[in-house]
N, CA, C and O of each residue as an XYZ file, in Angstrom:
608
protein
N       1.061     -1.034     -0.127
C       0.292     -0.187     -0.331
C       1.117      1.070     -0.362
O       1.103      1.707     -1.415
N       1.998      1.621      0.874
C       2.320      2.487      0.729
C       3.507      2.786     -0.338
O       3.894      3.912     -0.650
N       4.104      1.311     -0.932
C       4.699      1.241     -2.474
C       3.930      2.002     -3.523
O       4.501      2.830     -4.233
N       2.596      1.728     -3.638
C       1.458      2.537     -4.044
C       1.194      4.200     -4.075
O       1.027      4.854     -5.104
N       1.195      4.538     -3.195
C       1.306      6.007     -2.883
C       2.713      6.610     -3.327
O       2.776      7.722     -3.850
N       3.730      5.900     -3.116
C       5.151      6.793     -3.753
C       4.456      6.490     -5.296
O       4.084      7.536     -5.829
N       4.280      5.586     -5.890
C       4.443      5.095     -7.029
C       3.639      6.216     -7.919
O       3.997      6.681     -9.001
N       2.536      6.503     -7.220
C       1.631      7.100     -7.970
C       2.049      8.791     -8.183
O       2.045      8.935     -9.405
N       2.320      9.806     -7.694
C       2.830     10.986     -7.813
C       4.034     10.837     -8.968
O       4.364     11.657     -9.825
N       4.482      9.735     -8.742
C       5.905      9.605     -9.532
C       5.719      9.139    -11.279
O       6.403      9.405    -12.267
N       4.484      8.345    -11.094
C       4.236      8.264    -12.409
C       3.469      9.468    -13.354
O       3.577      9.806    -14.532
N       2.685      9.905    -12.267
C       1.821     11.491    -12.840
C       2.777     12.487    -13.322
O       2.572     13.269    -14.250
N       3.932     12.385    -12.553
C       5.445     13.456    -12.628
C       5.631     13.194    -14.058
O       5.892     14.205    -14.710
N       5.548     11.855    -14.851
C       6.510     11.335    -15.684
C       5.461     11.940    -16.734
O       5.647     12.786    -17.608
N       4.225     11.198    -16.352
C       2.746     11.324    -17.629
C       2.941     13.444    -18.030
O       3.160     13.914    -19.147
N       2.802     14.086    -16.994
C       3.167     15.715    -17.057
C       4.122     15.855    -18.338
O       3.880     16.108    -19.518
N       5.533     15.539    -17.499
C       6.606     15.694    -18.011
C       6.259     15.581    -19.537
O       6.172     16.468    -20.386
N       6.042     13.861    -19.655
C       5.989     13.548    -21.193
C       5.017     14.755    -22.073
O       5.160     15.155    -23.228
N       4.032     15.125    -21.068
C       3.209     15.877    -21.977
C       3.542     16.725    -22.528
O       3.299     16.849    -23.728
N       4.344     17.768    -21.694
C       4.568     19.034    -21.486
C       6.181     18.843    -22.569
O       6.695     19.866    -23.022
N       6.642     17.822    -22.782
C       7.968     17.423    -23.843
C       7.230     17.414    -25.266
O       7.583     18.125    -26.207
N       6.111     16.474    -25.299
C       5.838     16.208    -26.405
C       4.842     18.064    -26.966
O       4.943     18.326    -28.164
N       4.283     18.776    -26.362
C       3.251     19.626    -27.168
C       4.341     20.888    -27.182
O       3.954     21.946    -27.677
N       6.193     20.768    -26.455
C       6.853     21.785    -27.137
C       7.630     20.964    -28.091
O       8.422     21.818    -28.490
N       7.867     20.115    -28.586
C       8.220     19.321    -30.374
C       6.894     19.746    -31.049
O       7.011     19.510    -32.251
N       5.680     20.276    -30.771
C       4.924     19.848    -31.719
C       4.577     21.794    -31.923
O       4.196     22.255    -32.999
N       4.743     22.411    -31.035
C       4.988     23.590    -31.323
C       6.307     24.388    -32.124
O       6.479     25.504    -32.616
N       7.193     23.031    -31.936
C       9.059     24.125    -32.338
C       8.305     23.348    -33.516
O       7.623     24.248    -34.007
N       8.100     22.445    -34.083
C       7.589     21.757    -35.274
C       6.619     22.736    -36.395
O       6.746     22.700    -37.619
N       5.722     23.526    -35.697
C       4.832     24.912    -35.997
C       5.806     25.730    -36.703
O       5.614     26.037    -37.879
N       6.730     26.064    -36.129
C       7.680     26.880    -35.714
C       8.674     26.744    -37.704
O       9.280     27.588    -38.364
N       8.429     25.638    -37.891
C       9.732     25.224    -39.065
C       8.858     26.422    -40.349
O       7.643     26.540    -40.505
N       9.980     27.170    -41.108
C       9.634     27.951    -41.876
C       9.850     27.425    -43.551
O      10.901     26.870    -43.872
N       8.792     27.657    -44.513
C       8.906     27.185    -45.959
C       9.347     28.143    -46.694
O       8.604     29.125    -46.677
N      10.402     28.256    -47.429
C      10.234     29.945    -48.201
C      10.485     29.133    -49.590
O      10.796     27.942    -49.557
N      10.328     29.864    -50.848
C      10.572     29.438    -52.110
C      11.587     30.325    -52.039
O      11.637     31.514    -51.727
N      12.846     29.075    -52.585
C      14.127     30.276    -52.723
C      14.417     30.765    -54.107
O      14.965     31.848    -54.314
N      13.990     29.843    -55.165
C      14.185     30.112    -56.538
C      13.175     29.709    -57.118
O      12.434     28.914    -56.542
N      12.840     30.254    -58.671
C      12.210     29.430    -59.579
C      12.873     29.606    -60.811
O      13.547     30.636    -60.842
N      12.891     28.940    -61.810
C      13.281     29.225    -62.721
C      13.071     28.182    -64.159
O      13.138     26.958    -64.042
N      12.924     28.564    -64.917
C      12.370     28.285    -66.117
C      13.690     27.078    -66.775
O      14.777     27.329    -67.294
N      12.911     25.534    -66.428
C      14.013     24.682    -67.023
C      13.575     24.289    -68.116
O      13.668     23.069    -68.255
N      13.003     24.992    -69.195
C      12.613     24.395    -70.436
C      10.941     24.462    -70.956
O       9.905     24.362    -70.300
N      11.101     24.606    -71.952
C       9.434     24.829    -72.783
C       9.511     23.903    -74.153
O      10.370     23.441    -74.904
N       8.133     23.923    -74.011
C       7.746     23.129    -75.335
C       6.393     23.882    -75.919
O       6.157     24.776    -75.106
N       5.283     23.917    -77.095
C       5.091     24.207    -77.316
C       3.663     24.219    -76.305
O       2.924     25.200    -76.223
N       3.502     23.259    -75.755
C       2.311     22.963    -74.666
C       2.885     23.668    -73.373
O       2.405     24.758    -73.065
N       3.779     23.169    -72.679
C       4.195     23.805    -71.234
C       5.649     24.388    -71.317
O       6.483     24.330    -72.221
N       5.683     25.049    -69.911
C       6.899     25.234    -69.494
C       7.284     24.550    -68.633
O       6.456     24.422    -67.731
N       9.053     23.547    -68.359
C       8.966     23.354    -67.115
C       9.666     24.077    -66.180
O      10.587     24.823    -66.512
N       9.249     23.896    -64.827
C       9.712     24.494    -63.907
C      10.721     24.205    -62.742
O      10.378     23.519    -61.779
N      11.831     24.685    -62.841
C      12.373     24.475    -61.536
C      12.323     25.238    -60.208
O      12.823     26.345    -60.005
N      11.478     24.299    -59.119
C      10.944     24.845    -57.600
C      12.398     24.903    -56.948
O      13.120     23.993    -57.354
N      12.906     25.644    -56.160
C      13.613     25.178    -54.964
C      13.303     25.904    -53.642
O      13.501     27.098    -53.420
N      12.613     24.691    -52.523
C      12.153     25.800    -52.003
C      12.921     24.786    -50.508
O      13.194     23.588    -50.442
N      13.013     25.464    -49.881
C      13.740     25.638    -48.225
C      13.332     25.873    -47.187
O      12.691     26.850    -46.799
N      13.755     24.787    -46.542
C      13.014     24.943    -44.378
C      13.744     25.120    -43.910
O      14.871     24.844    -44.320
N      13.467     25.755    -42.643
C      14.283     26.296    -41.889
C      14.148     26.123    -40.600
O      13.830     27.185    -40.065
N      14.281     24.980    -39.636
C      14.305     24.528    -38.330
C      15.186     25.712    -37.216
O      16.403     25.892    -37.164
N      14.445     26.179    -36.659
C      14.911     26.766    -35.769
C      15.285     26.075    -34.334
O      16.119     26.489    -33.529
N      14.545     25.041    -34.231
C      14.640     24.447    -33.074
C      15.870     23.587    -32.438
O      16.771     23.570    -33.277
N      16.206     22.934    -31.377
C      16.707     22.012    -31.111
C      16.677     20.432    -31.367
O      17.437     19.509    -31.073
N      15.208     20.556    -32.185
C      14.733     19.047    -32.634
C      14.943     18.550    -33.617
O      14.612     19.261    -34.566
N      15.360     17.612    -33.882
C      15.164     16.386    -35.209
C      13.988     16.399    -35.966
O      13.081     15.902    -35.298
N      13.490     16.876    -37.447
C      12.251     16.396    -37.684
C      12.438     15.597    -38.727
O      13.595     15.210    -38.894
N      11.394     15.138    -39.691
C      11.360     14.674    -40.651
C      10.264     15.066    -41.342
O       9.576     15.733    -40.571
N       9.705     14.981    -42.511
C       8.713     15.079    -43.088
C       8.440     13.912    -44.093
O       9.437     13.207    -44.248
N       7.586     13.611    -44.658
C       7.276     11.968    -45.517
C       6.945     12.505    -47.085
O       7.206     11.961    -48.158
N       6.211     13.887    -46.773
C       5.599     14.869    -48.103
C       5.399     16.293    -47.800
O       4.965     16.873    -46.805
N       5.830     16.684    -48.917
C       5.305     18.299    -49.079
C       4.502     18.200    -50.497
O       4.807     17.774    -51.610
N       3.335     18.793    -49.935
C       2.427     19.017    -51.676
C       2.945     20.801    -51.406
O       3.352     21.492    -50.472
N       2.599     20.969    -52.975
C       2.411     22.604    -52.953
C       1.556     22.978    -54.373
O       1.301     22.018    -55.102
N       1.239     23.915    -54.672
C       0.676     24.081    -55.973
C       1.098     25.711    -56.247
O       1.578     26.609    -55.554
N       0.603     25.561    -57.773
C       1.271     27.074    -58.287
C       0.354     27.552    -59.000
O       0.051     26.883    -59.987
N      -0.292     28.677    -58.789
C      -1.576     29.869    -58.732
C      -1.099     31.013    -59.779
O      -0.022     31.584    -59.606
N      -1.901     31.306    -60.815
C      -1.996     32.303    -61.550
C      -2.831     33.192    -61.903
O      -3.202     33.243    -63.076
N      -3.325     34.133    -60.894
C      -4.081     35.058    -61.124
C      -5.444     33.946    -60.552
O      -6.401     33.700    -61.287
N      -5.309     33.363    -59.137
C      -6.215     32.498    -58.700
C      -6.321     31.624    -59.167
O      -6.893     30.841    -58.409
N      -5.986     30.993    -60.518
C      -6.193     29.250    -61.357
C      -4.817     28.955    -60.647
O      -3.817     29.614    -60.361
N      -5.386     27.195    -60.444
C      -4.109     26.788    -60.378
C      -3.817     26.082    -61.434
O      -4.579     25.439    -62.156
N      -2.144     26.288    -61.531
C      -1.641     25.780    -62.847
C      -0.516     24.847    -63.338
O       0.016     24.544    -64.406
N      -0.412     24.520    -61.940
C       0.233     23.228    -61.511
C       0.686     22.417    -60.114
O       0.620     23.196    -59.162
N       1.008     21.439    -59.825
C       1.233     20.948    -58.741
C       2.833     20.476    -58.590
O       3.635     20.467    -59.524
N       3.124     20.080    -57.194
C       4.772     19.855    -57.172
C       4.607     19.112    -55.727
O       3.763     19.167    -54.832
N       6.004     18.281    -55.961
C       5.730     17.450    -54.470
C       7.409     17.499    -53.977
O       8.290     17.787    -54.788
N       7.632     17.252    -52.874
C       8.979     16.245    -52.564
C       8.296     15.186    -51.548
O       7.275     14.971    -50.895
N       9.320     14.776    -51.806
C       9.151     13.157    -50.551
C      10.349     13.326    -49.808
O      11.360     13.972    -50.085
N       9.974     12.412    -48.498
C      11.093     12.065    -47.407
C      12.351     13.215    -47.491
O      13.427     12.922    -48.013
N      12.069     14.604    -46.892
C      12.914     15.525    -45.811
C      13.223     15.237    -44.282
O      12.524     14.852    -43.345
N      14.534     15.575    -44.414
C      15.137     15.406    -43.342
C      15.634     16.887    -43.236
O      16.183     17.472    -44.170
N      15.348     17.521    -41.817
C      15.630     18.714    -40.976
C      16.113     18.326    -39.883
O      15.385     17.780    -39.054
N      17.518     18.542    -39.647
C      18.166     18.771    -38.432
C      17.895     19.939    -38.024
O      17.606     21.053    -38.461
N      18.127     19.186    -36.701
C      17.978     20.602    -35.576
C      18.988     22.045    -36.307
O      20.084     21.967    -36.863
N      18.152     23.268    -36.053
C      18.841     24.685    -36.065
C      19.363     24.649    -36.940
O      20.566     24.809    -36.735
N      19.000     24.447    -38.412
C      19.520     24.289    -40.013
C      18.347     25.035    -40.753
O      17.228     25.369    -40.364
N      19.138     25.211    -42.216
C      18.300     24.990    -43.088
C      18.585     24.332    -44.259
O      19.725     24.316    -44.724
N      17.563     23.738    -44.825
C      17.675     22.476    -46.104
C      17.030     22.994    -47.075
O      15.936     23.557    -47.024
N      17.736     22.802    -48.026
C      17.111     23.198    -49.547
C      16.779     21.776    -50.922
O      17.618     20.935    -51.247
N      15.484     21.881    -51.444
C      15.071     20.710    -52.188
C      14.403     21.275    -53.355
O      13.347     21.904    -53.280
N      15.193     20.983    -54.695
C      14.554     21.431    -56.013
C      13.270     19.990    -56.500
O      13.293     18.784    -56.254
N      12.660     20.521    -56.965
C      12.190     19.845    -58.133
C      11.188     20.171    -59.131
O      10.195     20.760    -58.704
N      11.238     19.924    -60.305
C      10.333     20.026    -61.376
C       9.054     19.982    -61.409
O       8.366     19.344    -60.612
N       8.586     20.746    -62.455
C       7.252     20.719    -62.402
C       6.596     21.434    -63.663
O       6.831     22.591    -64.009
N       5.826     20.639    -64.220
C       5.270     21.484    -65.484
C       4.049     22.228    -65.096
O       3.168     21.854    -64.322
N       4.144     23.479    -65.837
C       2.949     24.385    -66.145
C       2.841     24.511    -68.025
O       3.552     24.737    -69.004
N       1.422     24.187    -67.648
C       0.706     23.992    -69.268
C       0.258     25.446    -69.668
O      -0.335     26.290    -68.997
N       0.580     25.474    -70.569
C      -0.074     26.994    -71.156
C      -1.746     27.429    -71.727
O      -2.282     28.443    -72.174
N      -2.238     25.750    -71.350
C      -3.567     25.855    -70.917
C      -4.373     26.353    -70.018
O      -5.406     27.000    -70.188
N      -3.721     25.939    -68.797
C      -4.222     26.944    -67.157
C      -3.810     28.301    -67.641
O      -4.701     29.114    -67.394
N      -2.753     28.848    -68.256
C      -2.076     30.166    -68.016
C      -2.880     31.503    -67.884
O      -2.978     32.444    -67.096
N      -3.388     31.096    -69.044
C      -4.201     31.988    -69.810
C      -3.860     34.285    -69.949
O      -3.475     34.857    -70.969
N      -4.139     34.875    -68.776
C      -3.790     36.040    -69.360
C      -2.134     36.066    -68.763
O      -1.490     37.107    -68.888
N      -1.594     35.006    -68.199
C      -0.388     34.961    -67.602
C       0.611     34.501    -68.954
O       1.833     34.615    -68.857
N       0.086     34.070    -69.984
C       0.628     33.713    -70.498
C       1.295     35.070    -71.594
O       2.435     35.278    -72.010
N       0.114     35.736    -71.774
C       0.648     37.139    -72.567
C       1.526     38.051    -71.761
O       2.275     38.844    -72.333
N       1.445     37.948    -70.106
C       2.249     38.783    -69.600
C       3.672     37.778    -70.087
O       4.408     38.347    -70.892
N       3.981     36.748    -69.780
C       5.043     35.844    -70.210
C       5.696     35.975    -71.426
O       6.912     35.833    -71.551
N       5.052     36.199    -72.185
C       5.512     36.525    -73.545
C       5.587     37.988    -73.965
O       6.376     38.226    -74.879
N       4.962     38.918    -73.500
C       5.202     40.387    -73.926
C       6.184     40.847    -73.376
O       7.128     41.421    -73.919
N       5.971     40.546    -71.856
C       7.037     41.020    -70.686
C       8.006     40.317    -70.061
O       8.669     40.872    -69.185
N       8.318     38.535    -70.531
C       9.338     38.226    -69.915
C       8.875     37.897    -69.076
O       9.433     36.808    -68.948
N       8.038     37.989    -68.088
C       7.952     37.664    -66.668
C       6.717     37.153    -66.402
O       5.933     37.138    -67.351
N       6.331     36.714    -65.312
C       4.755     36.396    -64.714
C       4.758     35.564    -62.787
O       5.348     34.723    -62.109
N       3.611     36.604    -62.720
C       3.821     36.317    -61.562
C       2.681     35.278    -60.458
O       1.467     35.078    -60.487
N       3.702     34.839    -59.625
C       3.103     32.932    -59.237
C       2.698     33.039    -58.009
O       3.267     33.981    -57.457
N       1.994     32.512    -57.361
C       1.573     32.365    -55.585
C       1.845     30.937    -55.194
O       0.818     30.337    -55.512
N       2.760     30.017    -54.629
C       2.355     29.161    -54.152
C       2.360     28.714    -53.253
O       3.299     28.879    -52.474
N       1.411     28.027    -52.997
C       0.571     27.326    -51.392
C       0.951     25.890    -51.393
O       0.927     25.052    -52.294
N       1.291     25.828    -50.210
C       1.487     24.171    -49.607
C       1.516     23.704    -48.595
O       1.266     24.424    -47.628
N       1.786     22.504    -48.426
C       1.459     21.952    -46.772
C       2.556     21.001    -47.092
O       2.739     20.419    -48.161
N       3.556     20.906    -45.539
C       4.432     20.069    -45.154
C       3.556     18.733    -43.932
O       2.750     18.822    -43.006
N       4.072     17.941    -44.413
C       3.574     16.992    -42.850
C       4.620     17.026    -42.488
O       5.508     16.992    -43.340
N       4.977     17.108    -41.072
C       6.299     17.158    -40.438
C       5.762     15.383    -39.159
O       4.678     15.086    -38.657
N       6.800     14.841    -39.118
C       6.255     13.783    -38.115
C       6.691     14.100    -36.439
O       7.513     13.325    -35.950
N       6.488     14.522    -36.112
C       6.663     14.215    -34.233
C       6.356     13.099    -33.604
O       5.169     12.990    -33.297
N       7.197     12.078    -33.267
C       7.038     11.043    -32.659
C       6.214     10.104    -33.774
O       6.680      9.452    -34.709
N       4.613     10.290    -33.280
C       3.526      9.589    -34.199
C       2.693     10.212    -33.993
O       1.793      9.547    -33.479
N       2.442     11.241    -34.115
C       1.823     12.400    -34.614
C       2.249     13.651    -35.341
O       3.080     14.496    -35.008
N       1.063     13.522    -37.005
C       2.237     14.482    -37.922
C       1.357     15.551    -37.925
O       0.127     15.542    -37.973
N       2.248     16.601    -37.861
C       2.665     18.343    -37.878
C       1.987     18.453    -39.077
O       2.233     17.553    -39.880
N       1.044     19.475    -39.491
C       1.009     20.533    -40.155
C       1.464     21.465    -40.858
O       0.987     22.599    -40.896
N       2.465     21.059    -41.499
C       2.901     23.297    -41.903
C       2.280     23.835    -43.051
O       2.363     23.384    -44.193
N       1.726     24.711    -42.720
C       1.382     25.186    -44.258
C       2.405     27.119    -44.515
O       2.730     28.034    -43.758
N       2.488     26.929    -45.498
C       3.242     28.088    -46.661
C       2.580     28.552    -47.367
O       1.491     28.077    -47.687
N       3.170     29.851    -47.903
C       2.620     30.685    -49.039
C       3.349     31.907    -49.429
O       3.422     32.767    -48.552
N       3.981     32.194    -50.728
C       4.747     33.199    -51.181
C       4.492     33.460    -52.392
O       3.909     32.740    -53.203
N       4.906     34.451    -52.531
C       4.655     34.763    -54.000
C       5.900     35.421    -54.637
O       6.541     36.330    -54.108
N       6.260     34.663    -56.248
C       7.657     35.096    -56.614
C       7.086     35.249    -58.285
O       6.172     34.665    -58.867
N       8.251     36.509    -58.839
C       8.115     36.255    -60.237
C       9.274     35.577    -61.084
O      10.490     35.660    -60.916
N       8.751     35.075    -61.776
C       9.972     34.548    -62.623
C      10.004     34.905    -64.101
O       9.015     34.863    -64.832
N      11.103     35.222    -64.436
C      11.463     35.712    -65.958
C      11.830     34.645    -67.066
O      11.739     33.493    -66.640
N      12.120     34.724    -68.036
C      12.693     34.431    -69.329
C      13.702     34.433    -69.537
O      14.099     34.170    -70.672
């Protein structure tokens, strides 16, 4: 009986400490920032333009994180013109990691932006996406959004 009275506070203390640690890890994961570092035209044809998108993830915390996937969409004048994704990203503590991927933007979805691209040699794009960061067994969603201009 006496041992039970000693074990109960110890178990409660361990549970509270674990919950606080997990909460700190989750809130730190939400502070990971994702930025569009660079968008460059990698190639073009009569029906599409291929864009090289470089995304950088910055982890200011002292925790190591991994993300199974990151998905993002590219929008021109509120019309979705392309999708991109990155898989299996590792983000060490207090670091900045950059990853690149190629994606195709089809002219049929570009509309007015195609005219700007042809006449002005540039187009403004919005990149919106989410990254699912693994915190122990809990996926934490990190959202990002950025506006970029690409030039021919």
